N, CA, C, O and CB atoms as a CASP TS submission, in Angstrom:
PFRMAT TS
TARGET T0000
AUTHOR 0000-0000-0000
METHOD Language model
MODEL 1
PARENT N/A
ATOM      1  N   MET     1       1.010  -1.267   0.116  1.00  0.00           N
ATOM      2  CA  MET     1      -0.118  -0.145   0.213  1.00  0.00           C
ATOM      3  C   MET     1       0.862   1.253  -0.102  1.00  0.00           C
ATOM      4  O   MET     1       1.910   1.362   0.534  1.00  0.00           O
ATOM      5  CB  MET     1      -1.005  -0.112   1.998  1.00  0.00           C
ATOM      6  N   SER     2       0.585   2.018  -0.827  1.00  0.00           N
ATOM      7  CA  SER     2       1.379   3.601  -0.840  1.00  0.00           C
ATOM      8  C   SER     2       1.056   4.341   0.439  1.00  0.00           C
ATOM      9  O   SER     2       0.172   4.006   1.228  1.00  0.00           O
ATOM     10  CB  SER     2       0.818   4.690  -2.179  1.00  0.00           C
ATOM     11  N   LYS     3       1.767   5.259   0.550  1.00  0.00           N
ATOM     12  CA  LYS     3       1.628   6.572   1.508  1.00  0.00           C
ATOM     13  C   LYS     3       0.748   7.228   1.265  1.00  0.00           C
ATOM     14  O   LYS     3      -0.024   7.637   2.133  1.00  0.00           O
ATOM     15  CB  LYS     3       2.578   7.475   1.562  1.00  0.00           C
ATOM     16  N   SER     4       0.607   7.578  -0.363  1.00  0.00           N
ATOM     17  CA  SER     4      -0.421   8.567  -0.619  1.00  0.00           C
ATOM     18  C   SER     4      -2.096   7.983  -0.840  1.00  0.00           C
ATOM     19  O   SER     4      -3.002   8.532  -1.467  1.00  0.00           O
ATOM     20  CB  SER     4       0.115   9.328  -1.961  1.00  0.00           C
ATOM     21  N   VAL     5      -2.111   6.926  -0.225  1.00  0.00           N
ATOM     22  CA  VAL     5      -3.473   6.753  -0.639  1.00  0.00           C
ATOM     23  C   VAL     5      -4.145   7.170   0.749  1.00  0.00           C
ATOM     24  O   VAL     5      -3.558   7.105   1.829  1.00  0.00           O
ATOM     25  CB  VAL     5      -3.843   5.164  -1.225  1.00  0.00           C
ATOM     26  N   GLY     6      -5.508   7.624   0.561  1.00  0.00           N
ATOM     27  CA  GLY     6      -6.419   8.362   1.485  1.00  0.00           C
ATOM     28  C   GLY     6      -5.565   9.694   1.684  1.00  0.00           C
ATOM     29  O   GLY     6      -5.367  10.055   2.844  1.00  0.00           O
ATOM     30  N   ARG     7      -5.182  10.251   0.912  1.00  0.00           N
ATOM     31  CA  ARG     7      -4.721  11.743   1.037  1.00  0.00           C
ATOM     32  C   ARG     7      -5.625  12.433   0.233  1.00  0.00           C
ATOM     33  O   ARG     7      -6.048  11.772  -0.716  1.00  0.00           O
ATOM     34  CB  ARG     7      -3.221  12.067   0.571  1.00  0.00           C
ATOM     35  N   THR     8      -6.150  13.866   0.367  1.00  0.00           N
ATOM     36  CA  THR     8      -6.540  14.507  -0.352  1.00  0.00           C
ATOM     37  C   THR     8      -5.563  15.085  -1.231  1.00  0.00           C
ATOM     38  O   THR     8      -4.359  14.830  -1.192  1.00  0.00           O
ATOM     39  CB  THR     8      -7.203  15.168   0.211  1.00  0.00           C
ATOM     40  N   SER     9      -6.238  16.025  -2.175  1.00  0.00           N
ATOM     41  CA  SER     9      -5.379  16.932  -2.729  1.00  0.00           C
ATOM     42  C   SER     9      -4.897  18.183  -1.830  1.00  0.00           C
ATOM     43  O   SER     9      -3.801  18.713  -2.010  1.00  0.00           O
ATOM     44  CB  SER     9      -6.031  17.377  -3.902  1.00  0.00           C
ATOM     45  N   GLY    10      -5.767  18.584  -0.896  1.00  0.00           N
ATOM     46  CA  GLY    10      -5.260  19.525  -0.064  1.00  0.00           C
ATOM     47  C   GLY    10      -4.133  19.076   0.683  1.00  0.00           C
ATOM     48  O   GLY    10      -3.229  19.832   1.041  1.00  0.00           O
ATOM     49  N   ASP    11      -4.179  17.787   0.937  1.00  0.00           N
ATOM     50  CA  ASP    11      -2.973  17.217   1.827  1.00  0.00           C
ATOM     51  C   ASP    11      -1.684  17.459   0.883  1.00  0.00           C
ATOM     52  O   ASP    11      -0.669  18.000   1.323  1.00  0.00           O
ATOM     53  CB  ASP    11      -3.173  15.430   2.246  1.00  0.00           C
ATOM     54  N   ARG    12      -1.806  17.019  -0.434  1.00  0.00           N
ATOM     55  CA  ARG    12      -0.769  16.886  -1.187  1.00  0.00           C
ATOM     56  C   ARG    12      -0.106  18.179  -1.633  1.00  0.00           C
ATOM     57  O   ARG    12       1.114  18.272  -1.768  1.00  0.00           O
ATOM     58  CB  ARG    12      -1.139  16.133  -2.206  1.00  0.00           C
ATOM     59  N   SER    13      -1.088  19.323  -1.891  1.00  0.00           N
ATOM     60  CA  SER    13      -0.594  20.653  -1.846  1.00  0.00           C
ATOM     61  C   SER    13       0.066  21.137  -0.481  1.00  0.00           C
ATOM     62  O   SER    13       1.052  21.845  -0.681  1.00  0.00           O
ATOM     63  CB  SER    13      -1.715  21.524  -2.187  1.00  0.00           C
ATOM     64  N   MET    14      -0.112  21.015   0.293  1.00  0.00           N
ATOM     65  CA  MET    14       0.503  21.396   1.660  1.00  0.00           C
ATOM     66  C   MET    14       1.843  20.725   1.911  1.00  0.00           C
ATOM     67  O   MET    14       2.678  21.226   2.664  1.00  0.00           O
ATOM     68  CB  MET    14      -0.461  20.997   2.838  1.00  0.00           C
ATOM     69  N   ARG    15       2.032  19.563   1.252  1.00  0.00           N
ATOM     70  CA  ARG    15       3.158  18.574   1.209  1.00  0.00           C
ATOM     71  C   ARG    15       4.038  19.177   0.595  1.00  0.00           C
ATOM     72  O   ARG    15       5.176  19.309   1.044  1.00  0.00           O
ATOM     73  CB  ARG    15       2.953  17.306   0.615  1.00  0.00           C
ATOM     74  N   ARG    16       3.556  19.748  -0.803  1.00  0.00           N
ATOM     75  CA  ARG    16       4.507  20.274  -2.165  1.00  0.00           C
ATOM     76  C   ARG    16       4.960  21.574  -1.387  1.00  0.00           C
ATOM     77  O   ARG    16       6.133  21.948  -1.395  1.00  0.00           O
ATOM     78  CB  ARG    16       3.531  20.661  -3.940  1.00  0.00           C
ATOM     79  N   ARG    17       3.931  22.251  -0.701  1.00  0.00           N
ATOM     80  CA  ARG    17       4.368  23.733  -0.176  1.00  0.00           C
ATOM     81  C   ARG    17       5.650  23.835   0.746  1.00  0.00           C
ATOM     82  O   ARG    17       6.569  24.653   0.795  1.00  0.00           O
ATOM     83  CB  ARG    17       3.159  24.361   0.705  1.00  0.00           C
ATOM     84  N   SER    18       5.367  22.742   1.425  1.00  0.00           N
ATOM     85  CA  SER    18       6.400  22.308   2.775  1.00  0.00           C
ATOM     86  C   SER    18       7.873  22.012   2.027  1.00  0.00           C
ATOM     87  O   SER    18       8.877  22.674   2.291  1.00  0.00           O
ATOM     88  CB  SER    18       5.768  20.613   3.753  1.00  0.00           C
ATOM     89  N   VAL    19       7.851  21.108   1.224  1.00  0.00           N
ATOM     90  CA  VAL    19       8.884  20.540   0.080  1.00  0.00           C
ATOM     91  C   VAL    19       9.334  21.639  -0.468  1.00  0.00           C
ATOM     92  O   VAL    19      10.544  21.611  -0.241  1.00  0.00           O
ATOM     93  CB  VAL    19       8.312  19.595  -1.083  1.00  0.00           C
ATOM     94  N   THR    20       9.071  22.659  -1.096  1.00  0.00           N
ATOM     95  CA  THR    20       9.209  23.697  -1.858  1.00  0.00           C
ATOM     96  C   THR    20       9.950  24.789  -0.985  1.00  0.00           C
ATOM     97  O   THR    20      10.887  25.458  -1.421  1.00  0.00           O
ATOM     98  CB  THR    20       7.874  24.095  -2.403  1.00  0.00           C
ATOM     99  N   LEU    21       9.424  24.901   0.313  1.00  0.00           N
ATOM    100  CA  LEU    21      10.140  25.663   1.364  1.00  0.00           C
ATOM    101  C   LEU    21      11.404  25.185   1.640  1.00  0.00           C
ATOM    102  O   LEU    21      12.429  25.864   1.704  1.00  0.00           O
ATOM    103  CB  LEU    21       9.447  25.695   2.573  1.00  0.00           C
ATOM    104  N   ALA    22      11.291  23.910   1.813  1.00  0.00           N
ATOM    105  CA  ALA    22      12.891  23.341   2.234  1.00  0.00           C
ATOM    106  C   ALA    22      13.548  23.438   1.317  1.00  0.00           C
ATOM    107  O   ALA    22      14.620  23.963   1.619  1.00  0.00           O
ATOM    108  CB  ALA    22      13.164  21.950   2.661  1.00  0.00           C
ATOM    109  N   VAL    23      13.440  23.107  -0.079  1.00  0.00           N
ATOM    110  CA  VAL    23      14.408  23.248  -1.065  1.00  0.00           C
ATOM    111  C   VAL    23      14.730  24.826  -1.332  1.00  0.00           C
ATOM    112  O   VAL    23      15.912  25.078  -1.569  1.00  0.00           O
ATOM    113  CB  VAL    23      13.898  22.510  -2.344  1.00  0.00           C
ATOM    114  N   GLY    24      13.965  25.735  -1.323  1.00  0.00           N
ATOM    115  CA  GLY    24      14.327  27.258  -1.319  1.00  0.00           C
ATOM    116  C   GLY    24      15.307  27.212   0.077  1.00  0.00           C
ATOM    117  O   GLY    24      16.409  27.708  -0.158  1.00  0.00           O
ATOM    118  N   ALA    25      15.170  26.792   1.291  1.00  0.00           N
ATOM    119  CA  ALA    25      15.915  27.232   2.304  1.00  0.00           C
ATOM    120  C   ALA    25      17.227  26.529   1.924  1.00  0.00           C
ATOM    121  O   ALA    25      18.276  27.147   2.108  1.00  0.00           O
ATOM    122  CB  ALA    25      15.311  26.923   3.727  1.00  0.00           C
ATOM    123  N   LEU    26      17.259  25.271   1.403  1.00  0.00           N
ATOM    124  CA  LEU    26      18.657  24.611   1.076  1.00  0.00           C
ATOM    125  C   LEU    26      19.393  25.482  -0.128  1.00  0.00           C
ATOM    126  O   LEU    26      20.573  25.832  -0.098  1.00  0.00           O
ATOM    127  CB  LEU    26      18.424  22.925   0.549  1.00  0.00           C
ATOM    128  N   LEU    27      18.482  25.748  -1.158  1.00  0.00           N
ATOM    129  CA  LEU    27      19.204  26.935  -1.922  1.00  0.00           C
ATOM    130  C   LEU    27      19.886  27.947  -1.288  1.00  0.00           C
ATOM    131  O   LEU    27      21.109  27.847  -1.197  1.00  0.00           O
ATOM    132  CB  LEU    27      18.356  27.632  -2.654  1.00  0.00           C
ATOM    133  N   LEU    28      19.235  29.039  -0.769  1.00  0.00           N
ATOM    134  CA  LEU    28      19.485  30.044  -0.018  1.00  0.00           C
ATOM    135  C   LEU    28      20.364  29.746   0.920  1.00  0.00           C
ATOM    136  O   LEU    28      21.260  30.583   1.028  1.00  0.00           O
ATOM    137  CB  LEU    28      18.472  30.527   0.460  1.00  0.00           C
ATOM    138  N   GLY    29      20.427  28.708   1.742  1.00  0.00           N
ATOM    139  CA  GLY    29      21.550  28.376   2.757  1.00  0.00           C
ATOM    140  C   GLY    29      22.911  28.309   1.927  1.00  0.00           C
ATOM    141  O   GLY    29      23.804  29.117   2.181  1.00  0.00           O
ATOM    142  N   SER    30      23.035  27.544   1.141  1.00  0.00           N
ATOM    143  CA  SER    30      24.290  26.970   0.367  1.00  0.00           C
ATOM    144  C   SER    30      24.742  28.462  -0.358  1.00  0.00           C
ATOM    145  O   SER    30      25.874  28.901  -0.152  1.00  0.00           O
ATOM    146  CB  SER    30      23.842  25.512  -0.923  1.00  0.00           C
ATOM    147  N   LEU    31      23.819  29.164  -1.174  1.00  0.00           N
ATOM    148  CA  LEU    31      24.127  30.278  -1.602  1.00  0.00           C
ATOM    149  C   LEU    31      25.066  31.308  -0.612  1.00  0.00           C
ATOM    150  O   LEU    31      26.181  31.774  -0.844  1.00  0.00           O
ATOM    151  CB  LEU    31      22.895  30.766  -1.956  1.00  0.00           C
ATOM    152  N   GLY    32      24.169  31.488   0.606  1.00  0.00           N
ATOM    153  CA  GLY    32      24.688  32.312   1.634  1.00  0.00           C
ATOM    154  C   GLY    32      25.714  31.935   2.108  1.00  0.00           C
ATOM    155  O   GLY    32      26.566  32.776   2.392  1.00  0.00           O
ATOM    156  N   VAL    33      25.906  30.812   2.298  1.00  0.00           N
ATOM    157  CA  VAL    33      27.507  30.443   2.632  1.00  0.00           C
ATOM    158  C   VAL    33      28.484  30.368   1.631  1.00  0.00           C
ATOM    159  O   VAL    33      29.653  30.376   2.015  1.00  0.00           O
ATOM    160  CB  VAL    33      27.657  29.149   3.223  1.00  0.00           C
ATOM    161  N   THR    34      28.282  30.303   0.559  1.00  0.00           N
ATOM    162  CA  THR    34      29.197  30.679  -0.379  1.00  0.00           C
ATOM    163  C   THR    34      29.799  31.816  -0.854  1.00  0.00           C
ATOM    164  O   THR    34      30.979  32.010  -1.145  1.00  0.00           O
ATOM    165  CB  THR    34      28.874  30.353  -1.130  1.00  0.00           C
ATOM    166  N   ALA    35      28.271  32.986  -0.925  1.00  0.00           N
ATOM    167  CA  ALA    35      28.720  34.165  -0.712  1.00  0.00           C
ATOM    168  C   ALA    35      29.046  34.860   0.253  1.00  0.00           C
ATOM    169  O   ALA    35      29.388  36.032   0.092  1.00  0.00           O
ATOM    170  CB  ALA    35      28.222  34.671  -1.071  1.00  0.00           C
ATOM    171  N   GLY    36      29.010  34.330   1.340  1.00  0.00           N
ATOM    172  CA  GLY    36      29.679  34.767   2.615  1.00  0.00           C
ATOM    173  C   GLY    36      28.509  36.050   3.305  1.00  0.00           C
ATOM    174  O   GLY    36      28.739  36.950   4.113  1.00  0.00           O
ATOM    175  N   SER    37      27.277  35.681   2.625  1.00  0.00           N
ATOM    176  CA  SER    37      26.372  37.015   3.257  1.00  0.00           C
ATOM    177  C   SER    37      25.237  36.234   3.928  1.00  0.00           C
ATOM    178  O   SER    37      24.505  35.312   3.567  1.00  0.00           O
ATOM    179  CB  SER    37      25.661  38.259   1.959  1.00  0.00           C
ATOM    180  N   VAL    38      25.396  37.060   5.196  1.00  0.00           N
ATOM    181  CA  VAL    38      24.605  36.677   6.441  1.00  0.00           C
ATOM    182  C   VAL    38      23.118  36.536   6.279  1.00  0.00           C
ATOM    183  O   VAL    38      22.290  35.685   6.604  1.00  0.00           O
ATOM    184  CB  VAL    38      24.821  37.689   7.502  1.00  0.00           C
ATOM    185  N   TRP    39      23.089  37.764   5.613  1.00  0.00           N
ATOM    186  CA  TRP    39      21.359  38.052   5.587  1.00  0.00           C
ATOM    187  C   TRP    39      20.829  36.821   4.717  1.00  0.00           C
ATOM    188  O   TRP    39      19.863  36.226   5.194  1.00  0.00           O
ATOM    189  CB  TRP    39      20.828  39.750   4.711  1.00  0.00           C
ATOM    190  N   VAL    40      21.386  36.328   3.397  1.00  0.00           N
ATOM    191  CA  VAL    40      20.793  35.312   2.545  1.00  0.00           C
ATOM    192  C   VAL    40      20.918  34.130   3.315  1.00  0.00           C
ATOM    193  O   VAL    40      20.090  33.242   3.110  1.00  0.00           O
ATOM    194  CB  VAL    40      21.431  35.169   1.162  1.00  0.00           C
ATOM    195  N   LEU    41      21.794  33.959   4.156  1.00  0.00           N
ATOM    196  CA  LEU    41      21.818  32.632   4.951  1.00  0.00           C
ATOM    197  C   LEU    41      20.770  32.786   5.885  1.00  0.00           C
ATOM    198  O   LEU    41      20.115  31.804   6.235  1.00  0.00           O
ATOM    199  CB  LEU    41      23.191  32.293   5.706  1.00  0.00           C
ATOM    200  N   GLY    42      20.526  34.006   6.361  1.00  0.00           N
ATOM    201  CA  GLY    42      19.330  33.926   7.259  1.00  0.00           C
ATOM    202  C   GLY    42      18.047  33.928   6.734  1.00  0.00           C
ATOM    203  O   GLY    42      17.129  33.708   7.524  1.00  0.00           O
ATOM    204  N   VAL    43      17.766  34.147   5.465  1.00  0.00           N
ATOM    205  CA  VAL    43      16.557  33.950   4.902  1.00  0.00           C
ATOM    206  C   VAL    43      16.451  32.631   4.628  1.00  0.00           C
ATOM    207  O   VAL    43      15.266  32.303   4.686  1.00  0.00           O
ATOM    208  CB  VAL    43      16.328  34.708   3.815  1.00  0.00           C
ATOM    209  N   GLY    44      17.171  31.721   4.352  1.00  0.00           N
ATOM    210  CA  GLY    44      17.260  30.454   4.016  1.00  0.00           C
ATOM    211  C   GLY    44      16.863  29.703   5.489  1.00  0.00           C
ATOM    212  O   GLY    44      16.030  28.799   5.555  1.00  0.00           O
ATOM    213  N   ALA    45      17.420  30.103   6.364  1.00  0.00           N
ATOM    214  CA  ALA    45      16.976  29.560   7.897  1.00  0.00           C
ATOM    215  C   ALA    45      15.329  29.885   7.977  1.00  0.00           C
ATOM    216  O   ALA    45      14.543  28.996   8.306  1.00  0.00           O
ATOM    217  CB  ALA    45      17.929  30.526   9.330  1.00  0.00           C
ATOM    218  N   TRP    46      14.989  30.915   7.724  1.00  0.00           N
ATOM    219  CA  TRP    46      13.571  31.301   7.945  1.00  0.00           C
ATOM    220  C   TRP    46      12.901  30.477   7.135  1.00  0.00           C
ATOM    221  O   TRP    46      11.949  29.862   7.616  1.00  0.00           O
ATOM    222  CB  TRP    46      13.203  32.720   7.676  1.00  0.00           C
ATOM    223  N   LEU    47      13.149  30.348   6.163  1.00  0.00           N
ATOM    224  CA  LEU    47      12.319  29.336   5.305  1.00  0.00           C
ATOM    225  C   LEU    47      12.267  27.789   5.708  1.00  0.00           C
ATOM    226  O   LEU    47      11.339  27.003   5.522  1.00  0.00           O
ATOM    227  CB  LEU    47      12.885  29.377   3.882  1.00  0.00           C
ATOM    228  N   LEU    48      13.433  27.572   6.272  1.00  0.00           N
ATOM    229  CA  LEU    48      13.691  26.037   6.634  1.00  0.00           C
ATOM    230  C   LEU    48      12.647  26.091   8.159  1.00  0.00           C
ATOM    231  O   LEU    48      11.761  25.259   8.353  1.00  0.00           O
ATOM    232  CB  LEU    48      15.777  25.585   6.940  1.00  0.00           C
ATOM    233  N   ILE    49      12.924  27.080   9.010  1.00  0.00           N
ATOM    234  CA  ILE    49      11.790  26.930  10.013  1.00  0.00           C
ATOM    235  C   ILE    49      10.280  27.167   9.737  1.00  0.00           C
ATOM    236  O   ILE    49       9.388  26.699  10.445  1.00  0.00           O
ATOM    237  CB  ILE    49      12.077  27.782  11.020  1.00  0.00           C
ATOM    238  N   ALA    50      10.076  27.953   8.620  1.00  0.00           N
ATOM    239  CA  ALA    50       8.683  27.846   8.128  1.00  0.00           C
ATOM    240  C   ALA    50       8.186  26.589   7.484  1.00  0.00           C
ATOM    241  O   ALA    50       6.978  26.483   7.274  1.00  0.00           O
ATOM    242  CB  ALA    50       8.481  28.844   7.206  1.00  0.00           C
ATOM    243  N   ALA    51       8.888  25.766   7.201  1.00  0.00           N
ATOM    244  CA  ALA    51       8.834  24.582   6.234  1.00  0.00           C
ATOM    245  C   ALA    51       8.607  23.431   7.494  1.00  0.00           C
ATOM    246  O   ALA    51       7.715  22.583   7.445  1.00  0.00           O
ATOM    247  CB  ALA    51      10.444  24.365   5.125  1.00  0.00           C
ATOM    248  N   VAL    52       9.368  23.532   8.381  1.00  0.00           N
ATOM    249  CA  VAL    52       9.330  22.617   9.651  1.00  0.00           C
ATOM    250  C   VAL    52       8.149  22.803  10.498  1.00  0.00           C
ATOM    251  O   VAL    52       7.653  21.805  11.021  1.00  0.00           O
ATOM    252  CB  VAL    52      10.535  22.853  10.548  1.00  0.00           C
ATOM    253  N   ILE    53       7.428  24.442  10.776  1.00  0.00           N
ATOM    254  CA  ILE    53       6.532  24.573  11.158  1.00  0.00           C
ATOM    255  C   ILE    53       4.944  24.110  10.506  1.00  0.00           C
ATOM    256  O   ILE    53       3.976  23.620  11.088  1.00  0.00           O
ATOM    257  CB  ILE    53       6.828  25.591  11.363  1.00  0.00           C
ATOM    258  N   LEU    54       5.125  24.465   9.162  1.00  0.00           N
ATOM    259  CA  LEU    54       4.216  23.838   8.428  1.00  0.00           C
ATOM    260  C   LEU    54       4.034  22.373   8.273  1.00  0.00           C
ATOM    261  O   LEU    54       2.895  21.940   8.098  1.00  0.00           O
ATOM    262  CB  LEU    54       4.369  24.278   7.386  1.00  0.00           C
ATOM    263  N   GLU    55       5.013  21.603   8.320  1.00  0.00           N
ATOM    264  CA  GLU    55       4.972  20.384   8.445  1.00  0.00           C
ATOM    265  C   GLU    55       4.533  19.880   9.880  1.00  0.00           C
ATOM    266  O   GLU    55       3.719  18.957   9.889  1.00  0.00           O
ATOM    267  CB  GLU    55       6.169  19.962   8.041  1.00  0.00           C
ATOM    268  N   LEU    56       4.934  20.330  10.980  1.00  0.00           N
ATOM    269  CA  LEU    56       4.263  19.974  12.020  1.00  0.00           C
ATOM    270  C   LEU    56       2.776  20.359  12.542  1.00  0.00           C
ATOM    271  O   LEU    56       2.155  19.655  13.338  1.00  0.00           O
ATOM    272  CB  LEU    56       5.026  20.260  12.787  1.00  0.00           C
ATOM    273  N   VAL    57       2.261  21.637  11.960  1.00  0.00           N
ATOM    274  CA  VAL    57       1.170  21.927  12.502  1.00  0.00           C
ATOM    275  C   VAL    57      -0.078  21.401  11.397  1.00  0.00           C
ATOM    276  O   VAL    57      -1.275  21.290  11.662  1.00  0.00           O
ATOM    277  CB  VAL    57       1.245  23.474  12.862  1.00  0.00           C
ATOM    278  N   TYR    58       0.519  21.156  10.251  1.00  0.00           N
ATOM    279  CA  TYR    58      -0.447  20.684   9.106  1.00  0.00           C
ATOM    280  C   TYR    58      -0.086  19.084   8.972  1.00  0.00           C
ATOM    281  O   TYR    58       0.637  18.820   8.011  1.00  0.00           O
ATOM    282  CB  TYR    58      -0.161  21.596   7.528  1.00  0.00           C
ATOM    283  N   ARG    59      -0.395  18.239   9.607  1.00  0.00           N
ATOM    284  CA  ARG    59       0.183  16.700   9.594  1.00  0.00           C
ATOM    285  C   ARG    59      -1.345  15.959   9.232  1.00  0.00           C
ATOM    286  O   ARG    59      -2.248  15.765  10.045  1.00  0.00           O
ATOM    287  CB  ARG    59       1.019  16.092  11.403  1.00  0.00           C
ATOM    288  N   PRO    60      -1.349  15.738   8.307  1.00  0.00           N
ATOM    289  CA  PRO    60      -2.537  14.957   8.173  1.00  0.00           C
ATOM    290  C   PRO    60      -2.751  13.561   8.764  1.00  0.00           C
ATOM    291  O   PRO    60      -3.818  12.973   8.588  1.00  0.00           O
ATOM    292  CB  PRO    60      -2.718  14.842   6.909  1.00  0.00           C
TER
END
């Protein structure tokens, strides 16, 4: 049985948003470290925090 059985389109949409935020956090975090820019690294950290909170609050 697949994990996606029983999930609605809203569940998949929230999961997609969470994954998108996490990927954005990874990209901005690596860009911030590479460029040495603390504010870009900070934005990446906040995106990661938002992704974790979204995943914790909206758990189907």
